[in-house]
FIMARLUM-284790 format. One record per residue (C-alpha): residue number from 1; residue in one letter; x, y, z. Coordinates in Angstrom, 2 decimals. Example, Ala and Ser with C-alpha at 12.3 -4.5 7.8 and 13.67 -1.06 7.14 Angstrom:
<nodes>
   nuro   lumro         x         y         z
      1       A     12.30     -4.50      7.80
      2       S     13.67     -1.06      7.14
</nodes>
This chain:
<nodes>
   nuro   lumro         x         y         z
      1       M    107.37     25.20     64.14
      2       K    106.60     21.53     63.46
      3       N    106.50     20.31     59.85
      4       S    102.84     19.31     60.12
      5       K    101.89     22.78     61.24
      6       K    103.98     24.33     58.50
      7       K    102.11     22.23     55.93
      8       L     98.77     23.17     57.43
      9       L     99.63     26.85     57.43
     10       A    100.86     26.67     53.86
     11       A     97.67     24.99     52.69
     12       L     95.43     27.37     54.57
     13       L     97.40     30.37     53.37
     14       A     97.14     29.31     49.75
     15       S     93.37     28.85     49.93
     16       A     92.88     32.05     51.89
     17       M     94.89     34.15     49.46
     18       I     93.03     32.72     46.46
     19       A     89.76     33.62     48.13
     20       L     91.11     37.08     48.86
     21       S     91.25     37.93     45.16
     22       A     87.50     37.56     44.98
     23       L     87.02     39.21     48.35
     24       S     88.76     42.36     47.22
     25       L     86.12     42.83     44.54
     26       T     83.21     42.58     46.96
     27       G     81.79     45.55     48.83
     28       C     79.46     45.98     51.78
     29       R     76.11     47.68     51.28
     30       V     73.23     47.89     53.70
     31       T     69.73     48.90     52.69
     32       E     66.53     49.27     54.65
     33       S     62.92     49.36     53.52
     34       S     61.13     52.71     53.37
     35       N     59.37     52.21     56.72
     36       K     62.69     52.19     58.57
     37       E     65.40     54.77     58.93
     38       T     67.66     54.37     55.92
     39       A     71.14     53.08     56.66
     40       E     73.10     52.38     53.54
     41       V     76.64     51.17     53.54
     42       S     78.15     51.50     50.10
     43       Q     81.67     50.71     49.15
     44       T     84.07     53.49     48.35
     45       T     85.14     51.80     45.17
     46       T     88.65     51.90     43.95
     47       A     87.56     53.63     40.76
     48       Q     85.76     56.33     42.77
     49       T     88.79     56.77     44.97
     50       A     91.06     57.19     41.96
     51       A     88.64     59.68     40.40
     52       A     88.79     61.76     43.57
     53       A     92.43     62.63     43.02
     54       G     92.66     66.39     42.71
     55       A     95.24     69.10     42.34
     56       A     98.69     68.34     43.70
     57       Q     99.51     69.74     47.13
     58       E    102.98     71.02     47.88
     59       K    104.61     68.95     50.61
     60       T    106.56     70.66     53.32
     61       Q    109.58     69.66     55.35
     62       S    108.88     67.92     58.64
     63       P    111.95     67.34     60.81
     64       A    109.94     66.24     63.84
     65       A    107.87     63.08     64.10
     66       E    104.79     65.01     65.21
     67       S    104.89     67.29     62.19
     68       F    105.40     64.37     59.86
     69       A    102.41     62.55     61.26
     70       A    100.10     65.53     61.00
     71       E    101.21     66.56     57.54
     72       S    101.10     63.01     56.20
     73       A     97.34     62.96     56.73
     74       A     96.96     65.89     54.38
     75       G     99.11     64.40     51.67
     76       L     97.97     60.80     51.33
     77       T     96.98     60.27     47.75
     78       A     94.50     58.19     45.85
     79       G     96.86     55.43     44.89
     80       G     99.17     54.97     41.93
     81       E     98.14     55.09     38.34
     82       N     96.46     51.69     38.80
     83       T     95.50     51.26     35.19
     84       G     92.70     48.77     34.92
     85       A     91.59     49.24     38.53
     86       V     88.43     47.24     39.18
     87       E     85.23     48.87     40.37
     88       A     83.80     46.50     42.93
     89       A     80.25     45.25     42.83
     90       A     78.59     45.88     46.19
     91       T     77.09     43.03     48.17
     92       E     73.76     44.07     49.65
     93       A     72.55     43.18     53.12
     94       D     68.85     43.97     53.43
     95       L     67.90     45.36     56.85
     96       T     64.19     44.98     56.16
     97       D     64.03     41.91     58.39
     98       A     67.03     42.73     60.57
     99       T     66.86     42.70     64.34
    100       L     67.71     46.11     65.79
    101       F     69.33     46.86     69.14
    102       T     69.59     50.25     70.86
    103       F     72.13     50.54     73.69
    104       T     71.70     52.80     76.70
    105       D     73.67     52.92     79.94
    106       D     71.29     50.53     81.72
    107       R     69.75     48.27     79.07
    108       I     69.41     47.20     75.44
    109       S     66.13     47.88     73.64
    110       V     65.19     45.40     70.91
    111       T     63.14     45.86     67.75
    112       E     62.34     42.35     66.66
    113       G     63.16     41.20     63.15
    114       S     63.46     37.82     61.50
    115       Y     66.63     36.87     63.38
    116       T     66.16     35.63     66.92
    117       G     69.51     34.03     67.67
    118       Y     70.53     36.44     70.40
    119       K     70.45     37.02     74.15
    120       T     70.61     40.26     76.12
    121       E     71.58     40.54     79.75
    122       G     71.77     44.07     81.06
    123       T     74.00     45.86     78.56
    124       A     75.61     42.69     77.18
    125       L     74.50     41.32     73.81
    126       T     75.36     37.77     72.67
    127       I     74.62     36.63     69.10
    128       S     74.45     32.87     68.59
    129       E     72.86     32.39     65.15
    130       S     73.40     33.72     61.66
    131       G     71.51     36.81     60.60
    132       V     71.60     40.57     60.21
    133       Y     71.81     42.54     63.44
    134       A     72.04     46.35     63.65
    135       V     73.25     48.16     66.77
    136       S     73.04     51.84     67.74
    137       G     72.90     54.05     70.80
    138       S     75.34     54.94     73.57
    139       C     76.49     52.90     76.53
    140       A     79.17     53.53     79.17
    141       D     79.72     49.83     79.92
    142       G     78.44     47.23     77.47
    143       S     79.58     44.56     75.04
    144       I     78.71     42.57     71.93
    145       K     79.85     39.00     71.52
    146       I     79.50     36.55     68.65
    147       K     79.30     33.10     70.23
    148       K     81.86     30.45     69.36
    149       G     81.20     28.62     66.09
    150       T     78.54     31.06     64.86
    151       T     78.83     31.84     61.16
    152       G     76.95     34.03     58.67
    153       V     76.66     37.01     61.00
    154       T     76.34     40.57     59.69
    155       L     76.75     43.16     62.44
    156       V     75.82     46.68     61.33
    157       L     77.14     49.57     63.41
    158       N     74.48     52.21     62.86
    159       G     75.69     55.06     65.06
    160       L     77.07     53.24     68.11
    161       E     79.13     54.62     70.97
    162       L     80.10     51.67     73.12
    163       T     82.58     51.55     75.99
    164       S     83.50     48.45     78.00
    165       A     84.87     48.59     81.52
    166       D     86.82     45.33     81.60
    167       T     86.38     43.46     78.30
    168       A     86.21     44.04     74.54
    169       P     83.32     46.09     73.16
    170       I     83.13     43.56     70.30
    171       S     84.35     39.94     70.51
    172       C     84.21     37.47     67.62
    173       N     84.82     34.17     69.35
    174       K     86.56     31.10     68.00
    175       S     85.58     29.73     64.59
    176       T     83.12     32.54     63.88
    177       E     82.40     34.20     60.56
    178       V     81.44     37.84     60.95
    179       T     81.09     40.91     58.73
    180       I     81.14     44.18     60.67
    181       I     79.69     47.05     58.64
    182       A     79.89     50.76     59.46
    183       A     76.64     52.19     58.08
    184       E     77.02     55.04     55.63
    185       G     77.08     58.47     57.23
    186       T     77.51     57.12     60.76
    187       V     80.33     57.57     63.25
    188       N     80.85     54.65     65.59
    189       T     83.23     54.76     68.54
    190       L     84.44     51.71     70.45
    191       T     86.52     52.13     73.62
    192       D     87.91     49.86     76.31
    193       S     89.68     50.54     79.61
    194       E     93.11     49.74     81.02
    195       Y     91.56     46.72     82.78
    196       N     91.06     44.98     79.44
    197       N     94.53     43.44     79.78
    198       D     95.00     40.09     81.46
    199       E     98.75     40.57     81.70
    200       T     98.51     43.72     83.79
    201       Y     95.30     42.67     85.54
    202       S     95.56     38.91     85.82
    203       E     92.51     38.75     88.09
    204       N     90.27     40.04     85.26
    205       E     88.80     36.91     83.69
    206       N     86.85     39.00     81.21
    207       A     89.85     40.67     79.61
    208       E     90.18     40.20     75.85
    209       N     93.25     42.42     75.27
    210       A     91.68     44.28     72.34
    211       V     88.78     46.59     71.52
    212       I     87.70     44.39     68.60
    213       K     88.86     40.86     69.42
    214       C     88.82     38.14     66.77
    215       K     89.85     34.79     68.21
    216       D     91.50     31.72     66.71
    217       G     89.70     30.41     63.65
    218       A     87.61     33.59     63.31
    219       Q     87.19     35.01     59.82
    220       V     86.23     38.66     60.20
    221       T     85.71     41.45     57.66
    222       I     85.40     45.08     58.77
    223       C     83.97     47.31     56.03
    224       G     81.37     49.89     55.09
    225       A     80.98     53.52     54.06
    226       G     80.88     54.91     57.59
    227       T     83.49     55.53     60.26
    228       I     84.73     53.39     63.14
    229       N     86.90     54.98     65.82
    230       V     88.77     52.50     68.01
    231       V     90.34     53.69     71.26
    232       A     92.38     51.04     73.05
    233       N     93.48     51.69     76.62
    234       G     94.04     48.07     77.61
    235       K     96.27     46.55     74.93
    236       N     95.59     46.25     71.18
    237       G     93.15     48.16     69.02
    238       I     92.02     45.36     66.70
    239       K     93.32     41.81     67.09
    240       G     92.99     38.90     64.66
    241       G     93.33     35.25     65.66
    242       A     95.45     32.33     64.50
    243       T     94.77     29.38     62.23
    244       T     94.77     26.14     64.23
    245       D     93.95     22.49     63.58
    246       E     91.07     22.65     66.04
    247       E     89.51     26.02     65.20
    248       G     90.27     26.25     61.47
    249       A     91.48     29.08     59.27
    250       A     91.60     32.62     60.59
    251       S     91.78     35.94     58.75
    252       L     91.15     39.62     59.37
    253       T     90.18     41.82     56.41
    254       I     89.67     45.59     56.45
    255       K     88.28     47.54     53.49
    256       E     86.25     50.54     52.33
    257       L     85.54     52.32     55.61
    258       T     87.19     55.17     57.48
    259       L     88.96     53.54     60.41
    260       N     90.83     55.47     63.10
    261       V     92.73     53.38     65.62
    262       T     94.42     54.80     68.71
    263       A     96.24     52.19     70.79
    264       N     97.59     53.81     73.93
    265       A     99.20     50.66     75.36
    266       D    100.32     48.33     72.54
    267       D     99.71     47.54     68.87
    268       G     97.20     49.31     66.66
    269       I     96.03     46.53     64.30
    270       K     97.48     43.06     64.84
    271       S     96.80     39.57     63.52
    272       D     98.26     36.22     64.51
    273       Q     97.70     34.83     61.02
    274       E     96.60     36.85     58.01
    275       L     95.84     40.55     57.83
    276       N     94.41     42.10     54.65
    277       I     93.99     45.88     54.36
    278       L     92.41     46.24     50.94
    279       S     90.93     49.74     50.75
    280       G     89.50     52.60     52.78
    281       N     91.05     55.41     54.83
    282       I     92.97     53.88     57.73
    283       T     94.80     55.91     60.38
    284       V     96.74     54.29     63.21
    285       S     98.53     55.72     66.24
    286       A    100.12     53.10     68.47
    287       A    102.30     52.87     71.56
    288       D    104.07     49.90     69.94
    289       D    103.65     48.51     66.42
    290       G    101.23     50.25     64.08
    291       V    100.08     47.46     61.73
    292       K    101.36     43.94     62.37
    293       S    100.79     40.36     61.29
    294       D    102.71     37.44     62.73
    295       L    102.53     35.73     59.33
    296       V    101.06     37.36     56.19
    297       L    100.20     41.02     55.67
    298       N     98.60     42.14     52.40
    299       I     98.09     45.83     51.67
    300       G     95.95     46.61     48.65
    301       A     95.21     44.15     45.87
    302       E     96.39     43.77     42.31
    303       G     94.45     45.98     39.89
    304       T     92.87     48.18     42.59
    305       A     93.60     51.65     43.97
    306       G     94.16     50.18     47.42
    307       P     93.89     51.91     50.81
    308       N     95.07     55.21     52.19
    309       L     97.01     53.89     55.18
    310       L     98.63     56.35     57.55
    311       V    100.65     55.15     60.55
    312       K    100.92     58.42     62.43
    313       Q    102.86     57.14     65.43
    314       S    104.51     53.82     66.21
    315       V    107.66     52.07     67.35
    316       E    107.72     49.81     64.29
    317       G    105.30     51.02     61.65
    318       I    104.40     47.95     59.59
    319       E    105.59     44.44     60.41
    320       G    104.92     40.94     59.10
    321       A    106.73     37.72     58.27
    322       I    105.61     38.18     54.66
    323       I    104.60     41.69     53.61
    324       N    102.96     42.25     50.22
    325       I    102.17     45.82     49.17
    326       W    100.11     45.67     46.01
    327       S     98.52     49.11     45.80
    328       G     97.44     52.10     47.82
    329       N     99.12     54.98     49.57
    330       I    101.07     54.09     52.65
    331       A    102.71     56.65     54.92
    332       V    104.64     55.39     57.95
    333       N    106.17     57.27     60.85
    334       A    108.17     55.05     63.23
    335       S    110.60     55.64     66.05
    336       E    112.47     52.48     65.00
    337       D    112.04     50.46     61.76
    338       G    109.46     51.78     59.34
    339       I    108.57     48.55     57.50
    340       N    110.01     45.31     58.86
    341       A    109.68     41.76     57.50
    342       A    110.42     39.79     60.67
    343       N    109.05     37.66     63.48
    344       S    111.37     36.65     66.29
    345       D    109.18     33.62     67.06
    346       L    109.81     32.06     63.64
    347       G    113.13     30.34     63.15
    348       N    114.64     29.61     59.73
    349       Y    111.75     31.39     58.06
    350       A    111.88     32.87     54.56
    351       F    110.92     36.43     55.44
    352       E    109.82     38.61     52.52
    353       C    108.94     42.22     51.87
    354       N    107.46     42.64     48.39
    355       I    106.34     45.97     46.92
    356       Y    104.47     45.63     43.64
    357       G    102.76     49.01     43.40
    358       G    101.25     51.97     45.21
    359       T    102.98     54.87     46.91
    360       V    105.06     54.06     49.99
    361       Y    106.47     56.80     52.20
    362       V    108.58     55.93     55.26
    363       N    110.13     58.07     57.99
    364       A    112.15     55.99     60.46
    365       E    113.62     58.12     63.21
    366       T    116.23     55.80     64.72
    367       G    115.95     52.54     62.79
    368       D    115.99     51.16     59.26
    369       G    113.52     52.56     56.75
    370       I    112.56     49.28     55.08
    371       D    114.15     46.22     56.65
    372       S    113.76     42.52     55.85
    373       N    115.21     39.63     57.79
    374       G    115.03     37.80     54.47
    375       S    114.53     39.30     51.02
    376       L    113.30     42.67     49.82
    377       N    111.76     42.93     46.36
    378       I    110.56     46.18     44.76
    379       A    108.83     45.59     41.42
    380       G    106.68     48.71     41.06
    381       G    105.16     51.78     42.64
    382       T    106.86     54.82     44.16
    383       V    108.93     54.30     47.30
    384       E    110.38     57.20     49.28
    385       V    112.34     56.30     52.43
    386       Y    114.13     58.25     55.15
    387       S    116.14     56.68     57.96
    388       A    118.58     57.75     60.64
    389       S    121.78     59.17     59.15
    390       S    124.12     57.67     61.76
    391       G    124.84     54.34     63.39
    392       D    124.20     51.04     61.65
    393       N    120.79     51.99     60.29
    394       S    119.95     52.09     56.60
    395       P    116.99     53.33     54.58
    396       I    116.93     50.00     52.70
    397       D    118.22     46.85     54.36
    398       A    117.81     43.10     53.85
    399       E    119.42     40.03     55.33
    400       S    119.69     38.08     52.08
    401       A    118.94     40.20     49.01
    402       V    117.45     43.44     47.78
    403       D    116.03     43.22     44.27
    404       I    114.74     46.30     42.45
    405       S    113.17     45.41     39.13
    406       G    110.68     48.24     38.68
    407       G    109.10     51.34     40.13
    408       T    110.75     54.49     41.44
    409       V    112.82     54.31     44.62
    410       I    114.56     57.09     46.49
    411       A    116.22     56.41     49.84
    412       L    118.06     58.82     52.12
    413       G    120.05     58.09     55.24
    414       A    123.31     56.32     55.99
    415       A    124.76     53.63     53.75
    416       G    124.10     50.33     55.45
    417       M    123.93     46.59     55.03
    418       G    123.70     46.05     51.30
    419       V    121.72     46.81     48.17
    420       S    121.83     45.40     44.69
    421       T    119.40     45.68     41.83
    422       G    120.42     42.17     40.80
    423       S    121.68     40.90     37.49
    424       G    119.72     42.60     34.74
    425       G    117.80     44.66     37.30
    426       Q    116.69     48.25     37.00
    427       A    119.42     50.88     36.80
    428       C    120.30     52.83     39.92
    429       V    122.65     55.50     41.21
    430       S    123.96     56.25     44.69
    431       F    125.60     59.38     46.02
    432       G    127.90     59.60     49.05
    433       G    128.37     57.10     51.83
    434       S    128.50     56.79     55.58
    435       G    130.73     54.84     57.87
    436       M    129.63     53.67     61.30
    437       G    129.21     56.92     63.17
    438       G    131.57     58.56     60.72
    439       G    133.78     55.48     60.59
    440       F    135.74     55.34     57.38
    441       G    133.98     58.41     56.09
    442       G    131.96     56.37     53.65
    443       M    133.62     53.65     51.58
    444       Q    132.62     53.15     47.98
    445       G    133.39     50.13     45.87
    446       M    133.70     50.26     42.13
    447       T    133.15     47.06     40.21
    448       P    132.16     46.21     36.65
    449       G    128.57     47.25     36.07
    450       G    128.33     49.00     39.40
    451       V    127.59     52.50     40.53
    452       A    130.55     54.84     40.86
    453       A    129.58     57.88     42.87
    454       S    131.75     60.92     43.41
    455       S    131.18     63.58     46.04
    456       A    132.04     67.23     45.55
    457       D    134.49     67.10     48.44
    458       F    135.91     63.62     47.80
    459       D    139.65     63.35     48.35
    460       E    141.28     60.60     46.30
    461       S    144.25     60.59     48.67
    462       E    141.99     58.96     51.27
    463       A    141.64     55.77     49.21
    464       A    142.82     52.78     51.19
    465       G    142.86     49.00     51.29
    466       E    140.59     46.45     49.72
    467       I    137.49     44.61     50.82
    468       T    136.22     41.32     49.44
    469       L    132.54     41.10     48.58
    470       L    130.62     37.90     47.83
    471       A    128.03     37.83     45.09
    472       S    125.98     35.07     43.49
    473       G    128.36     35.04     40.58
    474       G    131.44     34.51     42.72
    475       E    133.93     36.67     44.55
    476       L    134.51     40.29     43.61
    477       T    137.16     42.65     44.93
    478       A    136.22     46.28     45.34
    479       G    138.60     49.15     45.90
    480       M    137.79     50.73     49.24
    481       Q    137.56     54.48     48.91
    482       G    137.19     57.00     51.66
    483       G    135.45     60.31     51.36
    484       A    132.73     62.31     53.00
    485       G    129.13     61.52     52.26
    486       V    126.83     64.02     50.65
    487       G    125.51     66.71     52.95
    488       V    121.72     66.72     53.08
    489       S    119.98     68.51     55.94
    490       A    116.37     68.32     57.08
    491       G    114.34     70.64     54.90
    492       D    116.67     70.54     51.91
    493       E    115.16     70.14     48.47
    494       I    116.94     67.37     46.62
    495       S    116.64     66.59     42.94
    496       I    118.00     63.91     40.63
    497       L    119.06     65.42     37.30
    498       D    119.65     63.61     34.03
    499       P    122.75     64.24     31.87
    500       D    121.00     67.22     30.24
    501       G    120.11     68.80     33.58
    502       N    116.43     67.86     33.48
    503       V    114.79     66.95     36.79
    504       I    113.81     63.30     37.08
    505       Y    112.67     63.33     40.72
    506       T    112.38     65.95     43.45
    507       A    111.82     65.47     47.18
    508       K    112.09     67.50     50.37
    509       A    114.21     65.74     53.00
    510       V    112.58     65.24     56.38
    511       R    115.93     64.48     58.08
    512       A    119.67     64.76     57.54
    513       A    121.35     62.22     55.26
    514       S    124.86     61.36     54.10
    515       W    123.80     58.94     51.39
    516       V    121.18     59.09     48.63
    517       F    120.07     56.10     46.54
    518       F    117.84     56.36     43.48
    519       S    116.45     53.84     41.02
    520       S    114.01     54.47     38.21
    521       A    113.09     53.27     34.74
    522       E    114.22     56.75     33.64
    523       L    117.87     55.91     34.33
    524       K    120.09     54.52     31.58
    525       D    123.16     52.38     32.17
    526       G    126.44     54.19     31.82
    527       E    125.02     57.71     31.89
    528       T    126.03     60.21     34.57
    529       Y    123.42     61.73     36.88
    530       T    123.63     64.62     39.31
    531       L    122.36     65.06     42.85
    532       S    121.22     68.65     43.37
    533       V    120.70     70.01     46.90
    534       N    118.77     73.28     47.08
    535       G    119.53     73.95     43.44
    536       T    123.27     73.35     43.68
    537       A    125.05     70.30     42.25
    538       S    126.34     68.21     45.15
    539       A    127.53     64.94     43.60
    540       T    127.50     62.93     40.40
    541       A    127.16     59.21     39.79
    542       E    127.14     56.82     36.87
    543       A    124.10     54.58     36.57
    544       G    124.52     50.84     36.41
    545       A    122.16     47.94     35.89
    546       A    123.59     46.24     38.95
    547       G    125.09     48.06     41.85
    548       G    124.84     48.84     45.49
    549       F    126.62     49.03     48.75
    550       G    127.39     46.76     51.60
    551       G    129.70     45.68     54.33
    552       M    130.56     47.63     57.44
    553       G    129.64     51.23     57.79
    554       G    128.70     51.95     54.20
    555       M    131.18     50.18     51.95
    556       Q    129.81     50.29     48.46
    557       G    130.28     47.93     45.58
    558       G    128.29     47.05     42.52
    559       F    127.97     43.47     41.49
    560       P    125.54     41.31     39.56
    561       G    123.18     39.02     41.38
    562       G    122.83     40.84     44.69
    563       F    123.96     39.19     47.90
    564       G    123.53     35.71     46.56
    565       G    119.73     35.77     46.58
    566       E    117.32     34.93     43.82
    567       R    114.23     37.09     43.88
    568       P    111.62     35.33     46.03
    569       E    108.72     34.05     43.98
    570       M    105.17     34.18     45.27
    571       P    103.13     30.91     45.41
    572       E    101.05     30.04     42.39
    573       G     97.50     31.27     42.08
    574       G     96.77     34.87     41.19
    575       F     96.87     37.13     44.24
    576       S     99.06     34.50     45.79
    577       G    100.50     33.57     42.45
    578       E    103.24     34.55     40.12
    579       R    104.77     37.96     40.55
    580       P    102.76     40.50     38.55
    581       E    104.61     42.10     35.69
    582       P    104.67     45.90     35.44
    583       P    102.28     47.32     32.80
    584       E    103.62     48.14     29.38
    585       G    105.67     51.26     29.55
    586       G    106.64     50.59     33.14
    587       F    105.45     52.41     36.22
    588       S    105.27     56.12     35.62
    589       G    106.56     57.17     39.01
    590       E    104.09     60.07     39.03
    591       R    102.60     60.56     42.47
    592       P     98.85     61.25     42.32
    593       E     97.35     63.64     44.83
    594       M     94.16     63.74     46.92
    595       P     91.69     66.61     46.52
    596       E     92.25     69.59     48.75
    597       G     91.62     68.76     52.40
    598       G     93.22     65.31     52.36
    599       F     90.65     62.87     53.76
    600       G     88.13     65.68     53.86
    601       G     87.42     65.65     57.59
    602       E     84.18     63.75     57.10
    603       N     82.53     61.04     59.21
    604       G     84.44     61.88     62.33
    605       M     87.83     61.82     60.67
    606       P     89.89     64.78     61.93
    607       A     90.46     67.30     59.17
    608       P     94.16     67.25     58.31
    609       P     96.24     70.32     59.08
    610       E     97.63     72.62     56.44
    611       G    101.06     71.95     55.08
    612       G    100.65     68.88     52.94
    613       F    102.63     65.71     52.95
    614       P    106.37     65.83     53.69
    615       G    108.92     64.54     51.28
    616       S    107.10     65.24     48.05
    617       G    108.44     63.36     45.09
    618       T    107.64     63.70     41.44
    619       A    109.02     61.55     38.71
    620       A    108.88     61.95     34.99
    621       P    106.74     59.25     33.33
    622       A    108.65     56.15     32.34
    623       E    108.98     55.54     28.74
    624       G    106.57     53.11     27.49
    625       G     78.59     45.14     83.44
    626       A     79.67     43.44     80.46
    627       Q     81.29     40.51     82.27
    628       S     77.94     38.78     82.70
    629       S     77.73     38.19     78.96
    630       V     81.10     36.50     78.53
    631       E     80.69     32.79     77.91
    632       G     83.12     29.94     77.91
    633       G     85.40     29.29     75.01
    634       A     87.44     32.42     75.38
    635       A     90.81     32.37     73.76
</nodes>
């Protein structure tokens, strides 16, 4: 990427993220006068969401991806303790003077309002001026387009079922500014066809490659108190554009509503620039990536309860060059990496995955649980990760450094590429190890201040050799010890016990593991902790303020400073500013629960099955015809 573009992106990103702080506090509300059918869209505020947390549901084991996905829906919770969560003030859009459109299979009926900047042609609607426009009805082949450069548009989906044969049901063209609101109590379904893909069907000039397409320079917010179902058969479900010199800054923001995205061909929700998922109940099933941003992905916002985000099915669950998880409840099921800070198109980029709060649950079938091609920072929240227990995969993996300074983290899988809590970081323990496909049987290093784990069936006679590890403080030599990893099978109940035998954290494993890593404010340096499997002590380990594992096939060694990486600092300026400090007393690690019924099965959202959310963890509190409407200027 050229330096000039880098500077432009940096400047745009800074301004966009500052604006996002204010945006997260703003809701969408639609009201009509008494002589019209009422259609109110009120924000599901973060305070209301937190208040909805009910009795805890027992989570059950889910060895298969399908079971995990179904049961995750029932167990998503209302989002951290989130002390000081802000109740948003709703922004009202008055439909008294709105222009109303009713779609049928052969035409669009119009009820005139004060806004006349539109054109209809058959079942194609084009909006070319600012205003409030409400759409309803059902149409087997129609479309809605916001013309290039049009700003100040509010598009209210008031019970709309719209399918498009060869284009996007909704297109926000270049340099537009659009708020899409799902009216309260309504279910809106948008569907495309396989022909909405110009790679597969190059002759289709109308293809937009997404059900909701937001082009370069478009700033689009999708919100409301209703439901939007997106069914993508062409390519992507929802697609955000890029920031360019010509078209300006682009962003895609999702909040408040119930949003169900099924992408049968490619990505579920994708943005070329900036993707913000601030609140709401979001469910994604994708043939490729679930939620993806080529640059910045923000989930939740500081001081809010955040979203309930469930990636039911994906190849890579969540991906972005910079991933910031601030709040919310995130459950990811992926066939490869669960959460991945990466972008193969960006060279020499400072990739980051930062978790500041919320509840994060990851099940990666064959890949890494949480993987960063740069740094991984966990400063708060509750993080529970499962990855493949063989090969070179790891539940927690980073190219440069892993820094754990707060929150509760439990990770199960095979020991992998390297973890350190950093100098002065939060205490951690690890149990067992795993070589490559069995390899050396799990090699553990013991260094000053590190974590020394012993397995019940460890044989000291297997100790062999030495391996040299590099740390920020210099070169450390760790004794290389063989020994089998711990034996955890899918369905086992695992617990971390303190020196007095009290349970600190309990989880139910969704897959087999040979290595268990745990970090919490409850741990104290130098004390010995026990891993219990199904009520039987399996291994013990001494906690250290700095420790981890690394090298080939699960060689472990504790050392200060991580793998030579300082913790990445966020840019200045609030949401984009200095790293938030954990509240006094730390993060409690308690996992809040939703009321019975999960999402509740309302507004078209499928009622979750019985069985709860797999991998339950509890932690003791820390101390302290549409083509005729398509105009030029397509992407």
